[in-house]
C-alpha positions in Angstrom: 11.6 -10.3 14.7 10.0 -13.2 12.8 6.5 -12.1 14.0 5.2 -13.1 10.5 7.0 -16.5 10.3 5.1 -18.7 7.9 2.9 -15.9 6.5 2.4 -15.2 2.8 2.0 -11.5 1.8 1.2 -9.7 -1.4 2.3 -6.1 -1.9 0.9 -4.4 -5.0 3.2 -1.9 -6.6 6.1 -3.4 -4.6 9.0 -2.7 -7.0 10.0 0.7 -5.5 9.4 3.3 -3.0 7.0 2.6 -0.1 5.9 -0.7 -1.7 9.5 -2.0 -1.9 10.2 -1.0 1.7 7.0 -2.7 2.9 7.9 -5.9 1.0 11.4 -6.1 2.5 10.2 -5.3 6.0 7.5 -8.0 5.9 10.3 -10.4 4.8 12.5 -9.3 7.7 9.5 -10.2 9.9 9.4 -13.7 8.5 6.9 -13.5 5.6 7.2 -14.9 2.1 6.4 -12.0 -0.2 4.9 -11.6 -3.7 5.2 -8.2 -5.3 3.4 -6.9 -8.3 4.9 -4.4 -10.8 3.6 -2.9 -14.0 6.7 -1.9 -16.1 10.0 -2.2 -14.3 10.8 -5.9 -14.1 14.4 -5.1 -13.2 13.5 -3.2 -10.1 11.0 -5.8 -9.1 13.7 -8.4 -9.4 16.0 -6.4 -7.1 13.3 -6.4 -4.5 12.9 -10.2 -4.9 16.6 -10.6 -4.4 16.6 -8.5 -1.2 13.8 -10.8 0.1 15.7 -13.9 -0.8 18.8 -12.5 1.0 16.6 -12.5 4.1 15.9 -16.2 3.8 12.4 -15.8 2.5 10.6 -17.0 -0.6 9.7 -14.2 -3.1 8.1 -13.7 -6.5 7.5 -10.8 -8.8 4.3 -10.8 -10.9 3.6 -8.4 -13.6 0.1 -6.9 -13.2 -1.5 -3.7 -14.2 -3.7 -2.8 -11.2 -6.1 -1.0 -13.6 -7.0 -4.4 -15.1 -9.1 -6.4 -12.7 -8.3 -9.7 -14.4 -4.5 -9.2 -14.1 -4.8 -8.1 -10.5 -7.0 -11.1 -9.5 -4.6 -13.4 -11.2 -1.7 -11.9 -9.2 -3.6 -12.5 -6.0 -4.3 -16.1 -6.9 -0.6 -16.6 -7.8 0.5 -15.3 -4.5 -1.9 -17.6 -2.7 -0.6 -20.5 -4.7 2.8 -20.1 -3.0 1.5 -21.8 0.1 -2.2 -22.5 -0.5 -3.3 -19.4 1.3 -2.8 -15.6 1.6 -2.3 -14.0 5.0 -1.5 -10.4 4.2 -2.6 -8.1 1.4 -1.0 -4.6 1.1 -2.8 -2.4 -1.4 0.1 -0.1 -2.3 0.0 0.5 -6.1 -1.3 3.9 -7.0 -1.1 6.7 -9.5 -0.6 10.4 -8.8 -2.3 12.5 -11.5 -2.5 16.1 -10.5 -3.3 19.4 -12.2 -5.9 22.1 -12.6 -9.5 20.9 -12.6 -10.0 21.9 -16.2 -7.0 19.7 -17.3 -8.2 16.5 -15.6 -10.6 14.9 -18.0 -12.2 11.4 -18.3 -8.9 9.7 -19.1 -7.2 11.0 -16.0 -10.3 10.4 -13.8 -10.8 6.8 -15.1 -7.1 5.9 -14.6 -7.0 7.4 -11.1 -10.2 5.7 -9.9 -9.2 2.4 -11.6 -5.9 2.1 -9.8 -6.4 4.0 -6.6 -10.0 2.9 -5.8 -11.2 -0.1 -7.8 -7.9 -2.0 -7.6 -7.8 -2.1 -3.8 -11.4 -3.3 -3.7 -10.7 -5.8 -6.4 -7.6 -7.2 -4.7 -9.3 -7.3 -1.4 -12.3 -9.2 -2.9 -9.9 -11.7 -4.5 -7.7 -12.0 -1.4 -10.4 -12.9 1.1 -11.1 -16.1 -0.8 -7.7 -17.3 0.4 -7.6 -15.8 3.9 -8.5 -17.4 7.1 -8.8 -16.0 10.6 -5.9 -13.6 11.3 -5.9 -12.3 7.7 -4.8 -8.7 7.2 -5.8 -6.2 4.5 -3.8 -2.9 4.7 -4.1 -0.1 2.1 -1.8 2.8 1.6 -3.6 6.1 1.4 -2.2 9.6 1.6 -2.0 12.6 4.0 -3.7 14.7 1.3 -6.9 12.7 2.0 -7.4 15.1 4.9 -5.3 18.1 4.0 -4.8 19.1 0.4 -2.4 22.1 0.9 -1.7 22.7 -2.8 -4.1 23.3 -5.7 -4.4 20.5 -8.3 -4.8 17.7 -5.8 -8.6 17.3 -5.9 -8.7 14.1 -8.0 -5.9 12.4 -6.1 -7.3 13.4 -2.7 -10.7 12.2 -3.7 -9.3 8.8 -4.7 -7.4 8.4 -1.4 -10.4 9.5 0.7 -12.5 6.8 -0.9 -10.2 4.3 0.8 -11.4 5.5 4.2 -15.0 4.3 3.4 -13.8 1.1 1.9 -11.6 0.3 5.0 -14.5 1.0 7.4 -17.0 -1.0 5.4 -14.7 -4.0 4.9 -13.6 -4.0 8.6 -17.2 -4.3 9.7 -17.9 -7.0 7.1 -14.8 -9.1 7.6 -14.4 -8.7 11.4 -16.6 -11.8 12.1 -14.2 -13.8 10.0 -11.2 -12.6 12.0 -9.8 -10.5 9.2 -8.6 -6.9 10.0 -8.7 -4.1 7.5 -6.7 -0.9 8.0 -5.5 2.2 6.1 -2.1 3.9 6.5 -1.8 7.5 5.4 1.9 8.4 4.8 3.0 11.9 4.8 5.8 13.3 2.6 8.1 10.4 2.1 11.6 10.3 0.6 11.2 8.3 -2.6 12.2 8.6 -6.2 8.8 10.1 -7.0 9.0 12.6 -4.2 12.6 13.1 -3.1 13.5 14.9 0.1 15.9 17.1 -1.9 13.4 17.9 -4.6 12.5 21.4 -5.8 9.5 21.8 -3.5 10.8 19.6 -0.7 11.6 22.3 1.8 8.1 23.8 1.5 6.5 20.4 1.8 8.5 19.4 4.8 7.5 22.7 6.4 3.9 21.5 6.5 4.8 18.7 8.9 5.2 19.2 12.7 8.6 17.4 12.6 9.9 19.5 9.7 11.2 16.6 7.6 10.2 13.8 5.1 9.7 10.3 6.3 11.9 7.4 5.2 10.0 4.7 3.4 11.1 2.3 6.2 9.1 4.3 8.7 5.9 3.7 6.8 6.8 0.1 6.4 7.2 -0.3 10.2 3.6 0.7 10.8 2.4 -1.7 8.1 4.4 -4.5 9.7 2.8 -3.8 13.1 -0.7 -3.9 11.6 0.2 -7.2 9.8 1.5 -8.8 13.0 -0.4 -10.4 15.9 0.4 -7.3 17.9 -1.9 -5.4 15.6 -4.7 -7.9 15.8 -7.2 -5.6 17.7 -6.8 -2.7 15.2 -9.4 -2.6 12.4 -11.3 0.0 10.5 -8.6 2.5 11.4 -7.0 5.2 9.4 -3.5 5.7 10.8 -1.4 8.8 9.9 2.3 8.3 9.6 2.9 11.8 8.5 5.1 13.6 10.9 2.2 15.8 12.1 1.2 16.9 8.6 -2.5 16.7 9.6 -2.0 17.9 13.2 
């Protein structure tokens, strides 16, 4: 491994689930990693300890992704670790679902603030610290293309917006040697969506493989895109969904 030796990465929402798996995998590949968290400092500290155990530097920074000033400060703090930032993973997100009539301005504003504005804000802040070889990777969702249950309209809309952002930033930042990509996970076994949950069998049935992903499987694709081996991939939306959208 050690493809990312000497790199500095920031993973937003990196205290649990896919974000934690990504942070640890990047550390295994040689990167120093900063994770943001909003509430659970204890879980964020556990991730930091896992990164330290792999011989890498790590830091947990509290930041509400819905607050641009806090998110920008977290990006700057990550860059201060080594005077630059090589990898940004926009992972933090909210999952607010329900009937159309129940999703009012509060839910709309929160979803768009965290799932759409925050990745744009973090990317805008990150490129000030990135040189050639920089990587911006956002975590989307399989429901951006296939919303199989009612009540997903708001969440699906927010994740679909990342497709446009990814394409636009890839074109804009390509001349600077920075790649921008989007990973769409399918059903993934996390605390928020356990593989043994009440609807898990139905959800798994929508995939071609008939199972949930492990968070480490999503992290593996992110690590590839962050590495030199992924250097000619940009503007792409990559589905790691077990054939959910096949």
